[in-house]
MDAnalysis code that builds the backbone (N, CA, C; Angstrom):
import MDAnalysis as mda
import numpy as np

u = mda.Universe.empty(444, n_residues=148, atom_resindex=np.repeat(np.arange(148), 3), trajectory=True)
u.add_TopologyAttr("name", ["N", "CA", "C"] * 148)
u.add_TopologyAttr("resid", np.arange(1, 149))
u.add_TopologyAttr("resname", ["MET", "LYS", "PRO", "PRO", "PHE", "THR", "GLU", "GLU", "SER", "ALA", "ARG", "ALA", "LYS", "VAL", "GLN", "ALA", "ALA", "GLU", "ASP", "ALA", "TRP", "ASN", "THR", "ARG", "ASP", "PRO", "GLU", "ARG", "VAL", "SER", "LEU", "ALA", "TYR", "THR", "GLU", "ASP", "THR", "VAL", "TRP", "ARG", "ASN", "ARG", "SER", "GLU", "PHE", "VAL", "THR", "GLY", "ARG", "THR", "GLU", "VAL", "VAL", "GLY", "LEU", "LEU", "THR", "ARG", "LYS", "TRP", "GLU", "ARG", "GLU", "LEU", "ASP", "TYR", "ALA", "LEU", "ARG", "LYS", "GLU", "LEU", "TRP", "ALA", "TYR", "GLY", "ASP", "THR", "ARG", "ILE", "ALA", "VAL", "ARG", "PHE", "GLN", "TYR", "GLU", "TRP", "HIS", "ASP", "ALA", "GLU", "GLY", "ARG", "TRP", "TRP", "ARG", "SER", "HIS", "GLY", "ASN", "GLU", "GLN", "TRP", "GLU", "PHE", "ASP", "ALA", "SER", "GLY", "LEU", "MET", "ARG", "ARG", "ARG", "GLU", "ALA", "SER", "ILE", "ASN", "ASP", "VAL", "PRO", "ILE", "ARG", "GLU", "ASP", "GLU", "ARG", "ARG", "ILE", "PHE", "GLY", "PRO", "ARG", "PRO", "GLU", "SER", "GLU", "ARG", "GLY", "VAL", "ASP", "VAL", "LEU", "PRO", "VAL", "ARG"])
u.atoms.positions = np.array([
    [85.340, 93.418, 77.441],
    [84.396, 93.729, 78.461],
    [84.339, 95.397, 78.488],
    [83.161, 96.382, 78.467],
    [83.645, 97.758, 77.951],
    [82.446, 98.254, 79.426],
    [82.910, 99.627, 79.713],
    [82.231, 100.011, 80.847],
    [81.187, 100.614, 80.274],
    [79.863, 100.808, 81.205],
    [80.101, 100.753, 82.586],
    [79.935, 99.224, 83.013],
    [80.469, 99.287, 84.060],
    [80.737, 97.615, 84.410],
    [79.474, 97.352, 85.241],
    [78.934, 95.935, 85.256],
    [78.329, 95.272, 86.203],
    [78.923, 94.645, 87.291],
    [78.654, 94.143, 87.994],
    [79.602, 93.061, 89.124],
    [79.887, 91.953, 88.006],
    [79.334, 91.506, 87.237],
    [79.389, 90.177, 86.428],
    [80.513, 90.223, 85.626],
    [80.695, 91.724, 84.635],
    [82.124, 91.755, 83.728],
    [82.194, 92.521, 84.416],
    [82.618, 93.278, 85.622],
    [83.974, 93.470, 86.510],
    [84.763, 92.387, 86.603],
    [83.899, 90.962, 87.069],
    [84.871, 89.868, 87.923],
    [85.087, 89.548, 86.421],
    [84.216, 89.260, 85.183],
    [84.782, 89.165, 84.220],
    [86.226, 89.700, 83.726],
    [86.315, 90.978, 83.489],
    [87.459, 91.488, 83.381],
    [88.716, 91.490, 84.336],
    [88.624, 90.953, 85.702],
    [89.551, 90.728, 86.480],
    [90.289, 89.215, 86.578],
    [88.877, 88.476, 85.980],
    [89.822, 87.189, 85.823],
    [90.702, 87.408, 84.365],
    [89.964, 87.421, 83.275],
    [90.573, 88.347, 81.845],
    [91.956, 88.602, 82.279],
    [92.501, 89.475, 83.086],
    [93.990, 90.304, 83.658],
    [94.346, 89.194, 84.077],
    [94.025, 88.495, 85.439],
    [94.989, 87.114, 85.924],
    [95.301, 86.825, 84.773],
    [94.199, 85.961, 83.994],
    [94.803, 85.017, 82.999],
    [96.075, 85.331, 82.389],
    [95.610, 86.470, 81.426],
    [96.786, 87.182, 81.073],
    [98.474, 87.354, 81.399],
    [98.024, 88.056, 82.617],
    [99.296, 88.210, 83.768],
    [99.920, 86.557, 84.015],
    [99.335, 85.762, 83.932],
    [99.929, 84.438, 84.165],
    [100.409, 83.851, 82.629],
    [100.245, 84.438, 81.647],
    [101.008, 84.083, 80.555],
    [102.228, 84.667, 80.726],
    [102.945, 85.680, 80.951],
    [104.116, 86.652, 81.656],
    [104.586, 86.499, 80.056],
    [103.685, 87.124, 79.259],
    [104.028, 87.930, 77.818],
    [103.636, 89.152, 77.859],
    [104.538, 89.889, 78.208],
    [104.722, 91.810, 78.186],
    [103.738, 92.294, 77.159],
    [104.253, 91.729, 75.918],
    [103.315, 91.954, 74.577],
    [101.990, 92.063, 74.453],
    [101.486, 90.597, 75.520],
    [99.766, 90.065, 75.041],
    [99.440, 90.853, 76.486],
    [99.980, 91.267, 77.337],
    [99.549, 92.376, 77.980],
    [99.275, 93.420, 78.302],
    [100.239, 93.893, 77.200],
    [100.184, 95.740, 76.889],
    [99.022, 95.916, 76.219],
    [98.676, 94.856, 75.147],
    [97.533, 95.211, 74.382],
    [96.274, 95.649, 75.306],
    [96.138, 94.917, 76.756],
    [94.748, 95.378, 77.632],
    [94.815, 96.655, 78.073],
    [95.675, 97.480, 77.338],
    [95.970, 99.142, 77.954],
    [95.768, 99.959, 76.805],
    [95.333, 101.372, 76.976],
    [95.836, 102.109, 76.170],
    [96.983, 102.353, 75.676],
    [97.132, 102.931, 74.003],
    [98.644, 102.980, 74.095],
    [99.437, 104.430, 75.054],
    [98.324, 105.037, 75.220],
    [99.129, 106.141, 76.284],
    [98.505, 106.078, 77.790],
    [98.502, 105.109, 78.314],
    [98.146, 104.041, 79.323],
    [99.085, 104.607, 80.598],
    [98.903, 104.979, 81.385],
    [99.986, 105.658, 82.837],
    [99.483, 104.965, 83.896],
    [101.068, 104.185, 84.812],
    [100.924, 102.979, 85.651],
    [101.971, 103.709, 86.687],
    [101.247, 103.383, 87.883],
    [102.136, 103.350, 88.782],
    [102.325, 102.334, 89.539],
    [103.454, 101.219, 89.726],
    [103.996, 100.109, 89.956],
    [104.333, 99.861, 90.890],
    [104.678, 99.871, 92.295],
    [105.949, 100.281, 93.204],
    [106.185, 101.538, 93.066],
    [107.057, 101.944, 92.821],
    [108.289, 103.182, 92.826],
    [107.879, 103.596, 91.314],
    [108.123, 102.918, 90.215],
    [107.989, 102.508, 88.950],
    [106.946, 103.690, 88.645],
    [107.017, 104.449, 87.593],
    [105.924, 105.605, 87.350],
    [106.233, 104.818, 85.837],
    [105.046, 104.736, 84.407],
    [105.152, 104.603, 82.789],
    [103.987, 104.853, 82.361],
    [104.406, 105.252, 80.802],
    [103.556, 106.171, 80.518],
    [103.478, 105.330, 79.056],
    [102.586, 104.670, 78.596],
    [101.908, 103.914, 77.029],
    [102.879, 102.408, 77.255],
    [102.283, 101.970, 75.931],
    [102.369, 100.786, 76.147],
    [103.738, 99.902, 75.755],
    [104.548, 100.589, 75.294],
    [106.407, 100.493, 75.165],
    [107.015, 100.349, 76.395],
    [106.562, 101.160, 77.429],
    [107.027, 101.925, 78.653],
    [106.639, 99.945, 79.580],
    [105.603, 99.955, 79.407],
    [104.420, 99.231, 80.286],
    [105.433, 97.148, 79.558],
    [105.662, 97.422, 78.356],
    [106.344, 95.866, 77.368],
    [107.552, 96.613, 79.024],
    [108.735, 96.761, 78.558],
    [109.948, 97.284, 79.374],
    [109.547, 97.173, 80.724],
    [108.536, 97.188, 81.553],
    [108.402, 96.792, 82.659],
    [108.044, 96.028, 83.166],
    [106.977, 94.997, 82.183],
    [107.141, 93.782, 82.802],
    [107.606, 92.544, 82.304],
    [108.864, 93.030, 80.993],
    [109.926, 92.643, 80.529],
    [111.075, 92.225, 81.541],
    [111.336, 93.460, 82.458],
    [112.245, 93.157, 83.514],
    [111.372, 92.909, 84.476],
    [110.256, 92.577, 85.442],
    [109.727, 92.040, 86.282],
    [109.764, 90.792, 85.890],
    [109.364, 90.149, 84.831],
    [109.451, 88.653, 84.990],
    [110.947, 88.176, 84.124],
    [111.748, 89.016, 84.096],
    [113.132, 88.214, 84.032],
    [113.546, 88.169, 85.824],
    [112.934, 89.000, 86.619],
    [113.284, 88.887, 88.342],
    [112.611, 88.013, 88.932],
    [110.949, 88.136, 88.557],
    [110.351, 87.293, 89.390],
    [109.918, 85.941, 88.945],
    [110.800, 84.998, 89.091],
    [110.544, 83.924, 87.842],
    [109.501, 83.198, 88.973],
    [109.303, 81.998, 87.738],
    [107.948, 81.407, 87.883],
    [106.796, 81.919, 88.666],
    [106.129, 82.886, 88.094],
    [105.230, 84.116, 88.722],
    [104.185, 83.082, 88.783],
    [103.376, 83.482, 90.040],
    [101.882, 82.984, 89.496],
    [100.976, 83.753, 90.119],
    [100.382, 84.435, 89.507],
    [99.301, 84.986, 90.221],
    [97.463, 85.007, 90.130],
    [97.026, 85.735, 91.531],
    [95.516, 85.718, 92.119],
    [95.158, 86.849, 91.996],
    [94.234, 87.049, 91.621],
    [93.322, 88.713, 91.424],
    [91.863, 88.076, 91.904],
    [91.573, 89.332, 92.548],
    [89.868, 89.535, 93.190],
    [89.672, 90.748, 92.750],
    [88.280, 90.753, 92.436],
    [87.352, 92.104, 92.761],
    [87.294, 92.383, 94.176],
    [87.846, 93.806, 94.075],
    [87.198, 94.271, 95.534],
    [86.613, 95.131, 95.251],
    [86.285, 96.497, 94.414],
    [85.387, 97.035, 94.321],
    [85.119, 97.707, 92.659],
    [83.832, 98.203, 92.109],
    [83.836, 98.619, 90.848],
    [82.645, 99.964, 90.807],
    [83.117, 100.444, 90.045],
    [82.076, 101.469, 89.414],
    [81.933, 101.498, 87.681],
    [81.356, 102.419, 87.517],
    [81.107, 102.607, 85.718],
    [82.356, 102.506, 84.906],
    [83.537, 102.995, 85.416],
    [84.686, 102.690, 84.685],
    [85.551, 102.624, 85.356],
    [85.559, 102.310, 86.622],
    [86.821, 101.758, 87.361],
    [86.493, 100.394, 87.928],
    [87.723, 99.240, 88.252],
    [87.113, 98.347, 88.760],
    [89.020, 98.598, 89.920],
    [88.739, 97.935, 91.377],
    [89.139, 97.920, 92.286],
    [90.086, 96.335, 92.394],
    [90.847, 96.003, 92.642],
    [91.588, 94.431, 92.603],
    [92.454, 94.773, 94.198],
    [92.425, 93.256, 94.706],
    [93.246, 92.452, 95.301],
    [93.429, 91.763, 94.872],
    [95.706, 91.409, 95.105],
    [95.808, 90.492, 94.577],
    [97.337, 89.670, 95.477],
    [97.384, 88.540, 95.143],
    [98.833, 87.763, 95.657],
    [99.213, 86.974, 94.357],
    [100.857, 86.640, 94.297],
    [101.182, 86.307, 93.379],
    [102.460, 85.838, 94.351],
    [103.262, 84.831, 93.681],
    [104.231, 84.050, 94.331],
    [105.139, 83.937, 93.371],
    [106.719, 84.337, 93.711],
    [107.906, 83.824, 92.714],
    [108.981, 83.531, 93.877],
    [109.831, 83.514, 93.054],
    [111.529, 83.323, 92.982],
    [112.396, 83.787, 92.579],
    [113.594, 84.458, 93.343],
    [114.472, 85.283, 92.632],
    [115.932, 84.469, 92.294],
    [116.546, 84.614, 91.610],
    [117.615, 83.757, 91.087],
    [118.348, 83.318, 92.033],
    [118.238, 83.248, 93.136],
    [118.791, 82.754, 94.451],
    [118.176, 81.703, 94.705],
    [116.847, 81.693, 94.725],
    [115.994, 80.215, 94.996],
    [115.433, 80.888, 96.250],
    [115.387, 81.987, 96.511],
    [114.429, 82.534, 97.539],
    [112.899, 82.492, 97.178],
    [111.542, 82.069, 97.804],
    [110.595, 82.465, 97.874],
    [110.216, 83.637, 98.574],
    [108.878, 84.004, 97.219],
    [108.459, 85.693, 97.953],
    [106.821, 85.221, 97.571],
    [106.058, 85.703, 98.433],
    [104.558, 86.353, 98.103],
    [104.685, 87.911, 98.372],
    [103.621, 88.517, 97.196],
    [103.695, 89.940, 96.704],
    [102.300, 89.773, 96.985],
    [101.885, 90.852, 98.021],
    [100.246, 90.742, 98.482],
    [100.053, 92.978, 97.943],
    [98.943, 92.947, 96.939],
    [98.859, 94.201, 96.542],
    [97.302, 94.480, 96.438],
    [97.460, 96.018, 95.987],
    [96.058, 96.509, 95.653],
    [96.094, 97.217, 94.253],
    [95.060, 97.371, 93.344],
    [95.256, 97.798, 91.829],
    [93.924, 98.720, 91.907],
    [93.641, 100.064, 91.330],
    [92.738, 100.706, 91.145],
    [93.074, 100.730, 89.764],
    [92.102, 100.613, 88.789],
    [91.965, 100.671, 87.301],
    [91.139, 101.262, 86.593],
    [91.778, 102.161, 85.764],
    [90.092, 103.037, 85.133],
    [90.221, 102.795, 83.233],
    [89.016, 102.929, 82.769],
    [88.754, 102.204, 81.620],
    [88.679, 103.139, 81.044],
    [88.780, 103.355, 79.407],
    [88.239, 104.185, 78.155],
    [87.216, 103.694, 78.167],
    [85.832, 104.023, 77.103],
    [84.693, 103.523, 76.541],
    [85.040, 102.730, 75.932],
    [85.935, 102.324, 75.363],
    [86.029, 100.984, 74.639],
    [86.835, 99.619, 75.377],
    [86.779, 99.827, 77.036],
    [87.213, 99.043, 77.626],
    [88.665, 98.568, 78.117],
    [89.699, 99.423, 77.161],
    [91.118, 99.599, 77.611],
    [91.375, 100.472, 78.512],
    [92.652, 99.858, 79.271],
    [92.981, 100.357, 80.566],
    [93.360, 101.563, 80.378],
    [93.305, 102.747, 80.807],
    [94.014, 103.978, 80.637],
    [95.284, 104.408, 82.233],
    [94.446, 104.169, 82.865],
    [95.668, 104.303, 84.274],
    [95.404, 103.064, 85.287],
    [96.366, 102.369, 85.857],
    [96.257, 101.439, 86.758],
    [97.834, 102.283, 87.952],
    [96.584, 102.051, 89.169],
    [97.619, 102.240, 90.278],
    [97.507, 100.998, 90.894],
    [99.439, 100.388, 91.247],
    [99.292, 99.298, 92.181],
    [100.044, 99.746, 92.984],
    [99.787, 99.014, 94.208],
    [100.633, 99.186, 95.582],
    [100.917, 97.853, 96.046],
    [101.858, 97.416, 95.967],
    [102.547, 96.193, 96.391],
    [103.606, 95.540, 97.335],
    [103.367, 94.632, 98.471],
    [104.175, 94.257, 99.352],
    [104.853, 93.280, 98.871],
    [106.186, 92.909, 99.152],
    [106.813, 91.272, 99.149],
    [107.173, 91.518, 100.440],
    [106.544, 89.446, 100.584],
    [107.223, 89.036, 101.766],
    [107.353, 87.692, 101.574],
    [109.035, 87.376, 101.910],
    [109.726, 86.284, 101.991],
    [109.029, 85.041, 102.733],
    [108.872, 83.902, 101.966],
    [108.238, 82.580, 102.090],
    [109.114, 81.516, 102.117],
    [109.178, 80.313, 102.825],
    [109.677, 79.171, 102.356],
    [108.662, 78.554, 101.056],
    [109.738, 77.681, 100.988],
    [109.165, 76.721, 99.416],
    [107.422, 76.124, 100.206],
    [107.695, 75.659, 101.190],
    [107.122, 74.555, 101.810],
    [105.355, 75.698, 101.795],
    [105.831, 77.279, 102.187],
    [104.715, 77.829, 102.211],
    [103.927, 78.206, 100.897],
    [104.400, 77.847, 100.328],
    [103.715, 78.115, 98.822],
    [102.109, 77.575, 98.799],
    [101.334, 78.866, 98.444],
    [100.227, 78.248, 97.667],
    [99.296, 78.503, 96.972],
    [100.400, 79.171, 95.653],
    [99.649, 79.433, 94.179],
    [100.699, 78.460, 93.233],
    [100.417, 77.981, 92.768],
    [101.022, 77.203, 91.852],
    [100.180, 77.104, 90.494],
    [101.073, 78.109, 89.335],
    [100.310, 78.221, 88.276],
    [99.107, 78.889, 88.061],
    [98.585, 78.885, 86.992],
    [97.154, 79.798, 86.713],
    [95.984, 78.797, 87.441],
    [94.757, 79.694, 87.705],
    [94.321, 78.914, 88.756],
    [93.241, 77.983, 87.859],
    [92.894, 77.198, 88.705],
    [92.380, 76.143, 88.072],
    [90.756, 76.419, 87.929],
    [90.274, 75.753, 86.932],
    [88.885, 75.769, 86.660],
    [87.682, 75.816, 87.544],
    [88.094, 74.783, 88.785],
    [87.070, 74.942, 89.552],
    [87.289, 76.238, 90.728],
    [88.389, 76.984, 90.472],
    [88.320, 78.428, 91.298],
    [88.058, 79.457, 90.768],
    [87.621, 79.380, 89.303],
    [87.203, 80.534, 88.531],
    [86.261, 81.268, 88.993],
    [86.273, 82.374, 89.055],
    [85.277, 83.268, 89.429],
    [84.742, 83.705, 90.949],
    [85.896, 82.341, 91.855],
    [85.545, 82.556, 93.089],
    [86.601, 83.361, 93.719],
    [86.247, 83.562, 95.279],
    [87.385, 84.606, 95.649],
    [88.012, 83.700, 96.544],
    [89.231, 83.246, 96.604],
    [89.991, 82.313, 97.499],
    [91.017, 82.879, 97.806],
    [91.756, 84.382, 97.808],
    [92.812, 84.542, 98.368],
    [92.326, 84.539, 99.925],
    [93.529, 83.824, 100.577],
    [93.658, 84.030, 102.249],
    [94.066, 85.747, 102.062],
    [93.565, 86.156, 103.566],
    [93.454, 87.356, 104.245],
    [95.402, 87.448, 104.617],
    [95.807, 86.411, 105.152],
    [97.531, 86.479, 105.142],
    [98.215, 85.447, 104.395],
])
């Protein structure tokens, strides 16, 4: 999917990103970004695919049983905004729900050249979980994230 984006292609791009991130495979995920991609992820700033792989490797070593949902917020010719939630537990078994927003900018070939992510973590009890693995087929293309 290459710019300029339509609502349909933007939604497909968001679903493709969710699917890739749910693999928890840093190498695979990094291929969606330009060689010189620039990221802000929380308080961390990285440049290039190699640094992206390092960030994601550290992330998924810490965020165990990570499961993600993304939803399209807005789109333009070369940009997409997304809201997301994911759940995970730490090494001590404490569960977390992470909420955030991302702004994405793409090059002409459809690779992401810039990603800005703001993320907040909220502790939850295991029985409060609502995201279990990749999105079921019945939910694909449907906005299902609760506001809280």
